C-alpha positions in Angstrom: 3.4 -7.1 29.0 2.6 -7.7 25.4 5.2 -9.1 22.9 4.8 -8.8 19.5 7.4 -10.6 17.1 6.7 -9.8 12.8 7.8 -12.3 10.0 7.8 -13.0 6.3 9.9 -10.2 5.0 12.5 -10.5 2.3 13.5 -9.7 -0.8 10.9 -9.6 -3.6 10.5 -8.1 -7.1 8.4 -5.6 -8.0 4.7 -6.7 -9.0 4.9 -9.7 -6.4 3.1 -9.9 -2.9 4.1 -10.6 0.7 2.3 -11.6 3.4 3.7 -10.2 6.9 2.5 -12.0 10.0 2.6 -10.5 13.7 2.3 -13.0 16.4 1.5 -11.7 20.0 2.2 -13.2 23.4 -0.7 -13.1 26.1 -4.4 -14.2 26.3 -6.2 -11.2 25.5 -5.3 -10.5 21.8 -9.2 -9.7 20.7 -8.8 -6.6 23.2 -6.0 -5.1 21.2 -6.2 -2.9 18.3 -3.7 -3.7 15.9 -1.8 -1.7 12.9 1.0 -1.9 10.7 3.5 0.8 10.1 6.6 0.9 8.0 9.9 3.4 8.1 11.9 3.5 4.8 15.7 4.5 5.4 15.9 7.9 6.6 12.4 8.7 6.3 9.5 9.0 9.0 7.7 5.9 10.3 4.6 5.9 8.5 1.2 4.2 9.0 0.2 1.2 6.8 -3.2 -0.2 8.1 -5.1 -0.8 11.3 -7.5 -3.2 12.3 -9.9 -3.4 15.3 -10.0 -5.9 17.7 -12.8 -8.3 16.4 -11.3 -7.7 13.1 -14.8 -6.4 12.0 -13.2 -2.4 11.2 -9.8 -1.8 9.0 -8.5 1.3 7.7 -5.7 2.5 5.3 -4.4 5.5 4.3 -6.0 7.2 1.3 -4.7 6.0 -1.9 -3.6 2.6 -1.0 -6.7 0.3 -0.9 -6.5 -2.5 -2.9 -2.9 -3.0 -2.4 -3.0 -3.7 1.0 -5.1 -6.2 3.1 -5.0 -6.5 7.0 -6.4 -9.2 8.9 -6.4 -10.9 11.8 -6.8 -14.2 13.3 -7.8 -14.0 17.1 -7.5 -17.8 17.8 -4.0 -17.4 16.7 -3.0 -14.2 18.4 -1.8 -13.2 14.7 -2.7 -10.1 12.4 -1.6 -10.1 8.8 -0.7 -7.9 6.3 -1.0 -9.0 2.4 0.9 -6.8 0.2 0.2 -6.8 -3.5 1.9 -5.3 -6.6 5.1 -4.6 -4.5 6.9 -1.4 -5.7 10.2 -0.2 -4.9 9.0 2.5 -2.7 7.3 -0.2 -0.6 11.2 -1.1 0.7 11.0 -0.6 4.4 11.4 -1.9 8.0 7.5 -3.2 8.7 6.4 -3.1 12.3 3.3 -4.5 13.9 1.9 -2.3 16.7 -1.0 -3.4 19.2 -2.6 -1.3 22.3 -5.0 -2.7 24.4 -9.1 -0.8 24.0 -11.0 -3.5 25.3 -13.7 -2.1 22.7 -13.8 -4.4 19.9 -14.6 -2.1 17.1 -11.8 0.7 17.8 -8.7 1.2 15.9 -6.0 3.7 15.9 -3.7 5.3 13.0 -1.5 7.1 14.9 2.2 5.8 16.2 1.6 7.5 19.6 -1.7 5.5 20.3 0.5 2.5 20.2 1.8 1.1 23.2 3.5 -1.8 21.8 5.9 -2.5 19.0 7.5 -5.4 17.4 11.2 -5.0 16.0 10.0 -5.3 12.5 10.9 -7.1 9.5 12.7 -5.8 6.6 10.8 -5.7 3.1 12.8 -5.1 0.2 11.3 -4.7 -3.4 13.7 -4.7 -6.3 12.9 -3.3 -9.6 
């Protein structure tokens, strides 16, 4: 059973940046497609970014390329989410998710495609 632990959230002013981290337990991290989702108060959990097991393929929702960068360090069992030019509407709990795929080039964008979830880290952006 993979366990995911997020860190790096906090309170930041609008226009600032944050780098979220998600560290996974286990020894086969490179076989896991990973993703980030976020959930604002009273809203549905939404997709933020995804990365394949090898790290060679990434995907973002339309309109956000440039503000978010997902990356991973398989040697450290860690996936990162860099968010720049933060806006108050970025305020949410950010969750990392992972699912074992075996193929290093696959990534997923839907909640139901992920088997493992972290507990989330709060990001609050003040105006």
